[in-house]
DSSP file (Angstrom, degrees, kcal/mol; ACC not computed):
  #  RESIDUE AA STRUCTURE BP1 BP2  ACC     N-H-->O    O-->H-N    N-H-->O    O-->H-N    TCO  KAPPA ALPHA  PHI   PSI    X-CA   Y-CA   Z-CA
    1    1 A M              0   0    0      0, 0.0     2,-0.4     0, 0.0     9,-0.2   0.000 360.0 360.0 360.0 139.7   15.6   13.8    6.0
    2    2 A Q  E     +A    9   0A   0      7,-2.2     7,-2.6     2,-0.0     2,-0.4  -0.971 360.0 179.8-119.6 134.2   19.1   14.4    6.9
    3    3 A R  E     +A    8   0A   0     -2,-0.4     2,-0.2     5,-0.2     5,-0.2  -0.990  17.7 170.2-143.7 143.1   21.2   16.9    5.0
    4    4 A N        -     0   0    0      3,-2.7    -2,-0.0    -2,-0.4     0, 0.0  -0.690  57.6 -82.6-128.4-169.2   24.7   18.4    4.9
    5    5 A E  S    S+     0   0    0     -2,-0.2     3,-0.1     1,-0.2    74,-0.0   0.746 125.1  30.2 -69.3 -22.1   26.2   20.6    2.2
    6    6 A K  S    S+     0   0    0      1,-0.1    73,-2.5    72,-0.1     2,-0.3   0.683 122.2  24.9-110.9 -21.9   27.2   17.8   -0.1
    7    7 A S  E     - B   0  78A   0     71,-0.3    -3,-2.7    20,-0.0     2,-0.3  -0.899  53.8-156.8-143.4 169.7   24.6   15.0    0.4
    8    8 A I  E     -AB   3  77A   0     69,-2.3    69,-2.6    -2,-0.3     2,-0.4  -0.979   6.1-153.5-146.5 148.9   21.1   14.3    1.6
    9    9 A I  E     -AB   2  76A   0     -7,-2.6    -7,-2.2    -2,-0.3     2,-0.4  -0.997   7.8-167.2-128.0 130.5   19.3   11.2    3.0
   10   10 A W  E     - B   0  75A   0     65,-2.4    65,-2.5    -2,-0.4     2,-0.1  -0.901  22.4-121.7-113.1 147.2   15.6   10.5    2.7
   11   11 A N    >   -     0   0    0     -2,-0.4     3,-2.3    63,-0.2    59,-0.3  -0.401  48.4 -73.2 -74.5 156.3   13.8    7.8    4.7
   12   12 A A  T 3  S+     0   0    0      1,-0.3    60,-0.2    60,-0.2    59,-0.2  -0.257 120.4   9.0 -48.2 131.9   11.8    5.0    2.9
   13   13 A G  T 3  S+     0   0    0     58,-2.6    -1,-0.3    57,-0.4    58,-0.1   0.417  92.8 145.8  76.0  -1.5    8.6    6.5    1.5
   14   14 A E    <   -     0   0    0     -3,-2.3    56,-2.9    57,-0.2     2,-0.4  -0.389  54.2-115.4 -77.3 146.7    9.5   10.0    2.2
   15   15 A L  E     -E   69   0B   0     54,-0.2    54,-0.2     1,-0.2     3,-0.1  -0.656  28.4-176.0 -75.6 124.1    8.4   12.7   -0.2
   16   16 A I  E     -     0   0B   0     52,-2.5     2,-0.3    -2,-0.4    53,-0.2   0.887  65.0 -26.7 -90.2 -47.8   11.4   14.3   -1.8
   17   17 A Y  E     -E   68   0B   0     51,-1.6    51,-2.6     6,-0.0    -1,-0.4  -0.959  60.4-126.0-160.7 160.1    9.7   17.0   -3.8
   18   18 A S    >   -     0   0    0     -2,-0.3     3,-1.8    49,-0.2    46,-0.2  -0.720  35.7 -93.4-107.6 155.6    6.3   17.6   -5.4
   19   19 A S  T 3  S+     0   0    0     -2,-0.3    46,-0.2     1,-0.2    48,-0.1  -0.443 113.3  29.4 -61.7 135.1    5.3   18.6   -8.9
   20   20 A G  T 3  S+     0   0    0     44,-2.6    -1,-0.2     1,-0.4     2,-0.1   0.288  90.8 129.2  96.9  -7.3    5.0   22.3   -9.3
   21   21 A S    <   -     0   0    0     -3,-1.8    43,-2.8    42,-0.1    -1,-0.4  -0.447  66.7-102.9 -76.8 154.6    7.6   23.0   -6.5
   22   22 A V        -     0   0    0     41,-0.2     2,-0.4    -2,-0.1    41,-0.1  -0.566  36.5-138.1 -79.8 140.3   10.5   25.4   -7.2
   23   23 A S        +     0   0    0     39,-0.4     3,-0.1    -2,-0.2    -1,-0.0  -0.811  35.5 159.9-106.0 139.0   13.8   23.8   -7.9
   24   24 A S        +     0   0    0     -2,-0.4    58,-1.3     1,-0.4     2,-0.3   0.443  69.2  13.9-127.5  -5.8   17.2   24.8   -6.6
   25   25 A E  E     -C   81   0A   0     56,-0.2    -1,-0.4    29,-0.1     2,-0.2  -0.980  57.4-138.7-162.3 162.0   19.2   21.6   -7.0
   26   26 A A  E     -C   80   0A   0     54,-2.6    54,-2.6    -2,-0.3     2,-0.3  -0.579  23.8-129.1-115.5 178.9   19.3   18.1   -8.5
   27   27 A Y  E     -CD  79  53A   0     26,-2.4    26,-2.0    52,-0.2     2,-0.5  -0.997   7.9-151.9-143.9 142.5   20.5   14.8   -7.0
   28   28 A L  E     -CD  78  52A   0     50,-2.2    50,-2.6    -2,-0.3     2,-0.3  -0.963  30.1-131.8-108.1 113.7   22.8   12.0   -7.9
   29   29 A I  E     +C   77   0A   0     22,-2.6    21,-3.2    -2,-0.5    48,-0.3  -0.510  31.7 170.1 -77.8 126.9   21.6    8.8   -6.3
   30   30 A M  E    S+     0   0A   0     46,-3.0     2,-0.3     1,-0.4    47,-0.2   0.633  71.6   7.1-100.6 -26.0   24.3    6.9   -4.4
   31   31 A E  E    S+C   76   0A   0     45,-1.8    45,-2.3    17,-0.1    -1,-0.4  -0.961 107.3  18.2-160.8 139.0   22.1    4.3   -2.6
   32   32 A G  S    S-     0   0    0     -2,-0.3     2,-0.3    43,-0.2    17,-0.2  -0.367  76.3 -79.2  95.2-174.6   18.4    3.4   -2.8
   33   33 A Y        -     0   0    0     40,-0.3    38,-2.6    41,-0.2     2,-0.4  -0.956  27.0-155.8-133.9 150.1   15.6    4.0   -5.4
   34   34 A V  E     -GF  47  70B   0     13,-2.2    13,-2.9    -2,-0.3     2,-0.4  -0.992   9.9-144.5-128.1 132.5   13.4    6.9   -6.2
   35   35 A N  E     -GF  46  69B   0     34,-2.6    34,-2.2    -2,-0.4     2,-0.6  -0.786   7.5-154.0 -90.0 135.7   10.0    6.9   -7.9
   36   36 A L  E     +GF  45  68B   0      9,-2.3     8,-3.5    -2,-0.4     9,-1.3  -0.954  25.1 178.7-109.6 122.5    9.1    9.6  -10.2
   37   37 A E  E     -GF  43  67B   0     30,-3.2    30,-2.9    -2,-0.6     6,-0.2  -0.806  26.7-119.3-125.1 161.3    5.2   10.1  -10.4
   38   38 A T    >   -     0   0    0      4,-1.9     3,-1.8    -2,-0.3    28,-0.1  -0.356  45.4 -93.1 -81.1 170.9    2.7   12.3  -12.1
   39   39 A N  T 3  S+     0   0    0      1,-0.3    -1,-0.1    26,-0.2    27,-0.1   0.805 128.9  55.4 -52.6 -30.4    0.2   14.5  -10.2
   40   40 A D  T 3  S-     0   0    0      2,-0.1    -1,-0.3     1,-0.0     3,-0.1   0.365 122.2-106.7 -87.8   6.3   -2.2   11.6  -10.4
   41   41 A G    <   +     0   0    0     -3,-1.8     2,-0.5     1,-0.3    -2,-0.1   0.595  67.6 150.6  78.6  14.1    0.2    9.2   -8.8
   42   42 A F        -     0   0    0      1,-0.1    -4,-1.9     2,-0.0     2,-0.5  -0.658  49.0-124.7 -74.2 124.1    1.0    7.3  -12.0
   43   43 A R  E     +G   37   0B   0     -2,-0.5    -6,-0.2    -6,-0.2     3,-0.1  -0.630  30.2 179.3 -76.2 119.7    4.6    6.0  -11.7
   44   44 A L  E     -     0   0B   0     -8,-3.5     2,-0.3    -2,-0.5   112,-0.2   0.845  62.8 -20.1 -86.3 -40.1    6.7    7.3  -14.6
   45   45 A S  E     -G   36   0B   0     -9,-1.3    -9,-2.3   110,-0.1     2,-0.5  -0.993  47.0-131.1-163.6 162.9   10.0    5.7  -13.6
   46   46 A R  E     -G   35   0B   0     -2,-0.3     2,-0.3   -11,-0.2   -11,-0.2  -0.995  28.7-163.4-122.7 125.7   12.1    4.2  -10.9
   47   47 A L  E     +G   34   0B   0    -13,-2.9   -13,-2.2    -2,-0.5     2,-0.2  -0.812  10.7 177.5-111.3 150.1   15.7    5.5  -10.7
   48   48 A G    >   -     0   0    0     -2,-0.3     3,-2.0     1,-0.2   -19,-0.3  -0.588  42.6 -19.9-133.1-163.7   18.6    3.9   -8.8
   49   49 A M  T 3  S+     0   0    0      1,-0.3    -1,-0.2   -17,-0.2   -19,-0.2  -0.064 124.4  18.7 -48.3 135.4   22.3    4.2   -8.1
   50   50 A G  T 3  S+     0   0    0    -21,-3.2     2,-0.3     1,-0.3    -1,-0.3   0.375  97.6 118.2  85.3  -6.0   24.2    6.5  -10.5
   51   51 A E    <   -     0   0    0     -3,-2.0   -22,-2.6   -22,-0.2     2,-0.3  -0.723  54.1-141.1 -97.0 146.7   21.1    8.2  -11.8
   52   52 A I  E     +D   28   0A   0     -2,-0.3     2,-0.3   -24,-0.2   -24,-0.2  -0.811  20.3 177.0-105.5 144.0   20.3   11.9  -11.6
   53   53 A F  E     +D   27   0A   0    -26,-2.0   -26,-2.4    -2,-0.3    15,-0.0  -0.969  57.6  42.7-139.9 158.2   16.9   13.4  -10.9
   54   54 A G  S  > S+     0   0    0     -2,-0.3     4,-0.5   -28,-0.2   -29,-0.1   0.457  78.4 110.6  89.2  -0.9   15.6   16.9  -10.5
   55   55 A E  H  >  +     0   0    0      1,-0.2     4,-2.4     2,-0.2     5,-0.2   0.740  58.2  72.5 -82.5 -20.5   17.7   18.3  -13.3
   56   56 A T  H  > S+     0   0    0      1,-0.2     4,-2.6     2,-0.2     5,-0.3   0.938  97.7  46.9 -60.6 -49.4   14.8   19.0  -15.8
   57   57 A S  H  >>S+     0   0    0      1,-0.2     5,-1.2     2,-0.2     4,-1.0   0.816 114.3  48.9 -65.3 -27.2   13.5   22.0  -13.9
   58   58 A L  H  <5S+     0   0    0     -4,-0.5    -1,-0.2     2,-0.2    -2,-0.2   0.867 114.2  45.0 -78.3 -37.1   17.0   23.5  -13.6
   59   59 A L  H  <5S+     0   0    0     -4,-2.4    -2,-0.2     1,-0.2    -3,-0.2   0.847 122.2  36.4 -74.6 -33.0   17.9   23.0  -17.2
   60   60 A L  H  <5S-     0   0    0     -4,-2.6    -2,-0.2    -5,-0.2    -1,-0.2   0.564 104.6-122.0 -98.4  -9.3   14.6   24.4  -18.5
   61   61 A G  T  <5S+     0   0    0     -4,-1.0     2,-0.2    -5,-0.3    -3,-0.2   0.857  71.0 121.0  71.9  32.4   14.1   27.1  -15.9
   62   62 A T      < -     0   0    0     -5,-1.2   -39,-0.4    -6,-0.3    -1,-0.2  -0.654  68.8 -90.4-118.1 177.1   10.7   25.7  -14.8
   63   63 A K        -     0   0    0     -2,-0.2   -41,-0.2     1,-0.2    -1,-0.1  -0.381  67.9 -68.3 -75.2 166.1    9.0   24.4  -11.7
   64   64 A R        -     0   0    0    -43,-2.8   -44,-2.6   -46,-0.2    -1,-0.2  -0.308  41.9-160.8 -57.0 135.0    9.2   20.6  -11.0
   65   65 A T        +     0   0    0    -46,-0.2     2,-0.3   -45,-0.1   -26,-0.2   0.476  69.5  28.6-101.4  -4.5    7.3   18.6  -13.5
   66   66 A V  S    S-     0   0    0    -48,-0.1     2,-0.5   -28,-0.1   -28,-0.2  -0.919  79.5-109.1-140.7 168.9    7.0   15.4  -11.5
   67   67 A T  E     - F   0  37B   0    -30,-2.9   -30,-3.2    -2,-0.3     2,-0.4  -0.878  27.7-154.1 -99.9 136.3    6.8   14.2   -7.9
   68   68 A A  E     +EF  17  36B   0    -51,-2.6   -52,-2.5    -2,-0.5   -51,-1.6  -0.933  15.9 174.9-115.0 134.8    9.8   12.4   -6.5
   69   69 A K  E     -EF  15  35B   0    -34,-2.2   -34,-2.6    -2,-0.4   -54,-0.2  -0.987  33.9-113.4-135.9 144.3    9.5    9.9   -3.6
   70   70 A A  E     - F   0  34B   0    -56,-2.9   -57,-0.4    -2,-0.3   -36,-0.2  -0.543  36.2-135.0 -73.1 145.1   11.9    7.6   -1.9
   71   71 A C        -     0   0    0    -38,-2.6   -58,-2.6    -2,-0.2   -57,-0.2   0.415  52.5 -50.2 -78.5-141.4   11.0    3.9   -2.5
   72   72 A D  S    S+     0   0    0    -60,-0.2     2,-0.3   -59,-0.1   -60,-0.2   0.119 121.6  44.3 -93.1  23.0   11.0    1.2    0.2
   73   73 A Q  S    S-     0   0    0    -40,-0.3   -60,-0.3   -62,-0.1   -40,-0.3  -0.960 100.2 -76.4-151.0 166.6   14.5    1.9    1.5
   74   74 A K        -     0   0    0     -2,-0.3     2,-0.5   -62,-0.2   -63,-0.2  -0.258  42.1-140.3 -63.6 156.4   16.4    5.0    2.4
   75   75 A V  E     -B   10   0A   0    -65,-2.5   -65,-2.4   -43,-0.2     2,-0.5  -0.984  13.1-167.4-122.8 126.0   17.8    7.1   -0.4
   76   76 A V  E     +BC   9  31A   0    -45,-2.3   -46,-3.0    -2,-0.5   -45,-1.8  -0.967  18.2 170.9-112.6 132.3   21.3    8.7   -0.2
   77   77 A A  E     -BC   8  29A   0    -69,-2.6   -69,-2.3    -2,-0.5     2,-0.3  -0.994  33.7-123.4-143.0 143.7   22.1   11.2   -2.9
   78   78 A N  E     -BC   7  28A   0    -50,-2.6   -50,-2.2    -2,-0.4     2,-0.4  -0.673  35.0-121.8 -77.9 142.9   24.8   13.8   -3.7
   79   79 A I  E     - C   0  27A   0    -73,-2.5   -52,-0.2    -2,-0.3    -1,-0.0  -0.723  21.0-164.3 -89.1 134.7   23.4   17.3   -4.1
   80   80 A I  E     - C   0  26A   0    -54,-2.6   -54,-2.6    -2,-0.4     5,-0.1  -0.958  20.6-141.0-118.2 111.1   24.1   19.0   -7.4
   81   81 A P  E >>  - C   0  25A   0      0, 0.0     3,-1.1     0, 0.0     4,-0.9  -0.212  20.7-107.8 -74.6 162.6   23.5   22.7   -7.1
   82   82 A R  H >> S+     0   0    0    -58,-1.3     4,-1.8     1,-0.3     3,-0.6   0.869 114.6  64.5 -48.0 -47.3   21.9   25.0   -9.7
   83   83 A D  H 3> S+     0   0    0      1,-0.2     4,-2.5     2,-0.2    -1,-0.3   0.815  93.4  61.3 -53.9 -34.6   25.2   26.7  -10.5
   84   84 A Y  H <> S+     0   0    0     -3,-1.1     4,-2.3     1,-0.2    -1,-0.2   0.931 107.1  44.9 -58.6 -45.7   26.6   23.4  -11.9
   85   85 A F  H <X S+     0   0    0     -4,-0.9     4,-2.2    -3,-0.6    -1,-0.2   0.818 110.2  54.0 -70.6 -33.0   23.9   23.3  -14.5
   86   86 A K  H  X S+     0   0    0     -4,-1.8     4,-1.8     2,-0.2    -1,-0.2   0.924 111.0  46.6 -62.4 -44.5   24.4   27.0  -15.4
   87   87 A K  H  X S+     0   0    0     -4,-2.5     4,-2.0     1,-0.2    -2,-0.2   0.923 112.4  50.5 -60.6 -44.9   28.1   26.4  -15.9
   88   88 A L  H  X S+     0   0    0     -4,-2.3     4,-1.3     1,-0.2    -1,-0.2   0.905 112.3  45.2 -60.1 -44.0   27.4   23.3  -18.0
   89   89 A T  H  < S+     0   0    0     -4,-2.2     7,-0.2     1,-0.2    -1,-0.2   0.785 114.7  48.8 -74.4 -29.1   24.8   25.0  -20.3
   90   90 A Q  H  < S+     0   0    0     -4,-1.8     3,-0.3    -5,-0.2    -1,-0.2   0.786 106.0  57.3 -80.5 -26.6   27.0   28.1  -20.7
   91   91 A T  H  < S+     0   0    0     -4,-2.0     2,-0.4     1,-0.2    -2,-0.2   0.878 118.0  25.7 -71.0 -42.0   30.2   26.1  -21.6
   92   92 A D     X  -     0   0    0     -4,-1.3     4,-2.2    -5,-0.2    -1,-0.2  -0.872  59.5-174.2-131.9 100.8   28.7   24.2  -24.6
   93   93 A V  H  > S+     0   0    0     -2,-0.4     4,-2.2    -3,-0.3     5,-0.2   0.878  88.8  50.5 -64.2 -37.9   25.8   25.7  -26.5
   94   94 A V  H  > S+     0   0    0      2,-0.2     4,-2.2     1,-0.2    -1,-0.2   0.945 111.6  48.7 -64.9 -47.1   25.3   22.7  -28.7
   95   95 A L  H  > S+     0   0    0      1,-0.2     4,-2.6     2,-0.2     5,-0.2   0.888 110.3  53.3 -60.2 -39.8   25.2   20.4  -25.7
   96   96 A N  H  X S+     0   0    0     -4,-2.2     4,-2.7    -7,-0.2    -1,-0.2   0.917 108.1  48.1 -57.1 -48.0   22.8   22.8  -24.1
   97   97 A A  H  X S+     0   0    0     -4,-2.2     4,-2.5     2,-0.2     5,-0.2   0.910 112.6  49.1 -65.2 -42.8   20.4   22.7  -27.0
   98   98 A I  H  X S+     0   0    0     -4,-2.2     4,-2.6     2,-0.2     5,-0.2   0.961 112.9  47.2 -60.9 -53.4   20.5   18.8  -27.1
   99   99 A I  H  X S+     0   0    0     -4,-2.6     4,-2.6     2,-0.2    -2,-0.2   0.953 113.5  48.4 -49.4 -57.2   19.8   18.6  -23.4
  100  100 A R  H  X S+     0   0    0     -4,-2.7     4,-2.4     1,-0.2     5,-0.2   0.930 112.3  47.1 -57.5 -50.9   17.0   21.0  -23.5
  101  101 A K  H  X S+     0   0    0     -4,-2.5     4,-2.1     1,-0.2    -1,-0.2   0.882 111.6  51.2 -59.3 -39.6   15.3   19.4  -26.5
  102  102 A T  H  X S+     0   0    0     -4,-2.6     4,-2.3    -5,-0.2    -2,-0.2   0.899 110.7  49.3 -64.6 -41.5   15.7   15.9  -24.9
  103  103 A Q  H  X S+     0   0    0     -4,-2.6     4,-2.2    -5,-0.2    -2,-0.2   0.887 109.5  49.9 -63.8 -41.2   14.1   17.1  -21.7
  104  104 A V  H  X S+     0   0    0     -4,-2.4     4,-2.2     2,-0.2    -1,-0.2   0.880 110.9  50.3 -66.9 -39.2   11.2   18.8  -23.4
  105  105 A R  H  X S+     0   0    0     -4,-2.1     4,-2.8    -5,-0.2    -2,-0.2   0.928 109.1  52.4 -64.3 -42.5   10.6   15.6  -25.4
  106  106 A L  H  X S+     0   0    0     -4,-2.3     4,-2.6     1,-0.2    -2,-0.2   0.913 108.8  50.4 -61.6 -41.9   10.7   13.5  -22.2
  107  107 A I  H  X S+     0   0    0     -4,-2.2     4,-1.9     1,-0.2    -1,-0.2   0.924 112.0  46.3 -63.2 -43.8    8.1   15.8  -20.6
  108  108 A E  H  X S+     0   0    0     -4,-2.2     4,-2.2     2,-0.2    -2,-0.2   0.898 111.7  50.8 -63.8 -43.0    5.7   15.5  -23.5
  109  109 A A  H  X S+     0   0    0     -4,-2.8     4,-2.5     1,-0.2     5,-0.2   0.922 110.4  51.1 -64.2 -42.8    6.1   11.7  -23.6
  110  110 A N  H  X S+     0   0    0     -4,-2.6     4,-2.3     1,-0.2    -2,-0.2   0.895 110.0  50.4 -57.1 -42.5    5.4   11.6  -19.8
  111  111 A K  H  X S+     0   0    0     -4,-1.9     4,-2.3     1,-0.2    -1,-0.2   0.920 112.1  45.3 -62.7 -45.7    2.3   13.7  -20.4
  112  112 A K  H  X S+     0   0    0     -4,-2.2     4,-2.6     2,-0.2    -2,-0.2   0.883 112.3  51.0 -66.8 -40.8    1.0   11.5  -23.2
  113  113 A T  H  X S+     0   0    0     -4,-2.5     4,-2.6     1,-0.2    -1,-0.2   0.921 111.6  49.3 -65.5 -41.4    1.7    8.2  -21.2
  114  114 A N  H  X S+     0   0    0     -4,-2.3     4,-2.3    -5,-0.2    -2,-0.2   0.924 110.6  49.2 -66.8 -41.0   -0.2    9.6  -18.2
  115  115 A Q  H  X S+     0   0    0     -4,-2.3     4,-2.1     2,-0.2    -2,-0.2   0.919 112.4  48.3 -59.5 -44.4   -3.1   10.6  -20.4
  116  116 A L  H  X S+     0   0    0     -4,-2.6     4,-2.6     2,-0.2    -1,-0.2   0.921 110.2  50.9 -59.4 -47.1   -3.2    7.2  -21.9
  117  117 A A  H  X S+     0   0    0     -4,-2.6     4,-2.4     1,-0.2    -2,-0.2   0.906 109.8  50.9 -61.1 -42.4   -3.0    5.4  -18.6
  118  118 A M  H  X S+     0   0    0     -4,-2.3     4,-2.7     2,-0.2    -1,-0.2   0.915 109.0  51.0 -61.3 -44.0   -5.9    7.5  -17.2
  119  119 A E  H  X S+     0   0    0     -4,-2.1     4,-2.5     1,-0.2    -2,-0.2   0.910 112.4  46.6 -63.8 -42.9   -8.0    6.7  -20.3
  120  120 A V  H  X S+     0   0    0     -4,-2.6     4,-3.0     2,-0.2    -1,-0.2   0.913 111.5  51.2 -62.4 -40.7   -7.3    3.0  -19.7
  121  121 A S  H  X S+     0   0    0     -4,-2.4     4,-2.3     2,-0.2    -2,-0.2   0.927 111.0  47.9 -62.7 -45.8   -8.0    3.3  -16.0
  122  122 A D  H  X S+     0   0    0     -4,-2.7     4,-2.3     2,-0.2     5,-0.2   0.938 113.4  49.0 -62.7 -42.9  -11.5    5.0  -16.8
  123  123 A L  H  X S+     0   0    0     -4,-2.5     4,-2.2     1,-0.2    -2,-0.2   0.941 111.4  48.4 -67.2 -44.1  -12.3    2.3  -19.3
  124  124 A L  H  X S+     0   0    0     -4,-3.0     4,-2.2     1,-0.2    -1,-0.2   0.886 109.7  51.8 -59.3 -37.5  -11.4   -0.4  -16.9
  125  125 A S  H  X S+     0   0    0     -4,-2.3     4,-0.7     1,-0.2    -1,-0.2   0.914 110.9  47.8 -64.5 -44.0  -13.5    1.1  -14.1
  126  126 A S  H  < S+     0   0    0     -4,-2.3     3,-0.4     1,-0.2    -2,-0.2   0.862 112.8  49.8 -68.9 -32.6  -16.6    1.3  -16.5
  127  127 A I  H >< S+     0   0    0     -4,-2.2     3,-2.3    -5,-0.2    -2,-0.2   0.911 101.0  63.6 -74.0 -39.3  -16.1   -2.3  -17.7
  128  128 A K  H >< S+     0   0    0     -4,-2.2     3,-0.5     1,-0.3    -1,-0.2   0.736  98.1  55.6 -56.1 -23.9  -15.8   -3.7  -14.1
  129  129 A G  T 3< S+     0   0    0     -4,-0.7    -1,-0.3    -3,-0.4    -2,-0.2   0.376  90.5  79.1 -89.6   5.5  -19.3   -2.7  -13.3
  130  130 A Q  T <  S-     0   0    0     -3,-2.3     3,-0.3     1,-0.3    -1,-0.2   0.234  95.3-107.3-102.1  17.0  -20.8   -4.6  -16.2
  131  131 A G    X   -     0   0    0     -3,-0.5     3,-1.4     1,-0.2    -1,-0.3  -0.205  50.1 -45.7  94.6 177.9  -20.9   -8.2  -15.0
  132  132 A D  G >  S+     0   0    0      1,-0.3     3,-1.8     2,-0.2     4,-0.3   0.736 118.1  71.3 -61.3 -32.9  -19.1  -11.4  -15.6
  133  133 A G  G 3  S+     0   0    0      1,-0.3    -1,-0.3    -3,-0.3     4,-0.2   0.645  96.9  52.9 -60.6 -17.5  -19.2  -11.3  -19.4
  134  134 A Q  G <> S+     0   0    0     -3,-1.4     4,-2.6    -7,-0.2    -1,-0.3   0.248  75.2 100.2-103.4   8.7  -16.6   -8.5  -19.4
  135  135 A N  H <> S+     0   0    0     -3,-1.8     4,-2.5     2,-0.2     5,-0.2   0.927  82.9  50.1 -66.3 -43.0  -14.0  -10.2  -17.3
  136  136 A E  H  > S+     0   0    0     -4,-0.3     4,-2.0     2,-0.2    -1,-0.2   0.920 114.0  45.5 -57.5 -47.5  -11.8  -11.2  -20.4
  137  137 A L  H  > S+     0   0    0     -4,-0.2     4,-2.0     2,-0.2    -1,-0.2   0.863 111.8  52.7 -68.3 -37.6  -11.9   -7.6  -21.8
  138  138 A A  H  X S+     0   0    0     -4,-2.6     4,-2.4     1,-0.2    -2,-0.2   0.916 111.4  47.1 -61.4 -43.3  -11.2   -6.2  -18.2
  139  139 A Q  H  X S+     0   0    0     -4,-2.5     4,-2.3    -5,-0.2    -2,-0.2   0.895 109.4  52.2 -67.0 -37.5   -8.2   -8.4  -18.0
  140  140 A R  H  X S+     0   0    0     -4,-2.0     4,-1.7     2,-0.2    -1,-0.2   0.870 112.3  46.3 -67.1 -38.6   -7.0   -7.5  -21.4
  141  141 A I  H  X S+     0   0    0     -4,-2.0     4,-2.2     2,-0.2    -2,-0.2   0.874 110.5  52.8 -70.5 -35.4   -7.2   -3.8  -20.5
  142  142 A S  H  X S+     0   0    0     -4,-2.4     4,-1.9     2,-0.2    -2,-0.2   0.915 109.4  49.6 -63.6 -42.1   -5.4   -4.4  -17.2
  143  143 A N  H  X S+     0   0    0     -4,-2.3     4,-2.0     1,-0.2    -1,-0.2   0.866 107.6  54.7 -62.6 -38.7   -2.6   -6.1  -19.2
  144  144 A L  H  X S+     0   0    0     -4,-1.7     4,-2.4     2,-0.2    -2,-0.2   0.926 105.4  52.1 -62.9 -46.3   -2.5   -3.2  -21.5
  145  145 A R  H  X S+     0   0    0     -4,-2.2     4,-2.2     1,-0.2    -2,-0.2   0.893 109.1  50.9 -55.2 -41.8   -1.9   -0.8  -18.5
  146  146 A T  H  X S+     0   0    0     -4,-1.9     4,-1.9     1,-0.2    -1,-0.2   0.881 109.8  48.8 -64.8 -37.8    0.9   -2.9  -17.3
  147  147 A K  H  X S+     0   0    0     -4,-2.0     4,-3.2     2,-0.2     5,-0.2   0.886 108.6  54.6 -69.6 -37.0    2.6   -2.9  -20.8
  148  148 A I  H  X S+     0   0    0     -4,-2.4     4,-2.4     1,-0.2    -2,-0.2   0.927 110.1  47.1 -61.2 -41.1    2.2    0.9  -20.9
  149  149 A T  H  X S+     0   0    0     -4,-2.2     4,-2.3     2,-0.2    -1,-0.2   0.916 112.8  47.5 -62.9 -40.0    4.0    1.1  -17.6
  150  150 A E  H  X S+     0   0    0     -4,-1.9     4,-2.5     2,-0.2    -2,-0.2   0.933 112.2  51.4 -66.5 -46.7    6.7   -1.2  -18.7
  151  151 A I  H  X S+     0   0    0     -4,-3.2     4,-1.9     1,-0.2    -1,-0.2   0.888 110.7  48.1 -55.7 -42.5    7.1    0.8  -22.0
  152  152 A N  H  X S+     0   0    0     -4,-2.4     4,-1.5    -5,-0.2    -1,-0.2   0.906 109.1  52.4 -66.0 -43.4    7.4    4.0  -20.1
  153  153 A R  H  X S+     0   0    0     -4,-2.3     4,-0.7     1,-0.2     3,-0.4   0.924 110.2  49.8 -61.5 -41.7   10.0    2.6  -17.7
  154  154 A A  H >< S+     0   0    0     -4,-2.5     3,-0.5     1,-0.2    -1,-0.2   0.855 107.4  53.6 -63.9 -35.5   12.0    1.5  -20.7
  155  155 A N  H 3< S+     0   0    0     -4,-1.9    -1,-0.2     1,-0.2    -2,-0.2   0.786 108.6  50.7 -66.8 -28.5   11.7    4.9  -22.3
  156  156 A N  H 3<        0   0    0     -4,-1.5    -1,-0.2    -3,-0.4    -2,-0.2   0.560 360.0 360.0 -87.4  -8.2   13.1    6.5  -19.1
  157  157 A D    <<        0   0    0     -4,-0.7    -1,-0.2    -3,-0.5    -2,-0.1   0.499 360.0 360.0 -79.6 360.0   16.1    4.2  -18.9
C-alpha cells in the first residue's frame, strides 16, 4: 500500500480492510476494482471507478460490515475522511435519514444473501457425495448459487 494525504494505492489482491475493523475513512475508486466479501468469503459485489466503499460504517457509526480486497490489478482511490460524512449528515437531516435507512437495508440484504448462499453450498456438498444419479440436481443447485451471486451484484449496483 502507498498512501499520501489525499489518495491511496493498493496492490492487486491486497487486503484493504477486514469485517469488524474500525473505520476512519471511506474511499472513492479512481482506478481498478474492489471486491466486497462476507466473513465467509462470499463475494457481495465488485466495485469500480467512480464508486465509493467504506462509507457504511462511517454513516452508521459501526465497525466495518464487510471485507474489502483489491481485485486483480492495483486500486487507486481518493480518501474521504470521516469529517466529510459528519458534515454531510448534519447539513441535511432528511438526506441523512434516507442514507442511513438505505445502508441498514443493504446490510440486511447482504446477510440474507450470504445465509442463502451458505445453505445452497451445504446442500450441494451433501448431494455431491451421493453418486451419479444426483448430478443433474447438483448442477441445478450450482446454477442457483450462480444466479444468487448475479442477483446480489445487481442489487449492489
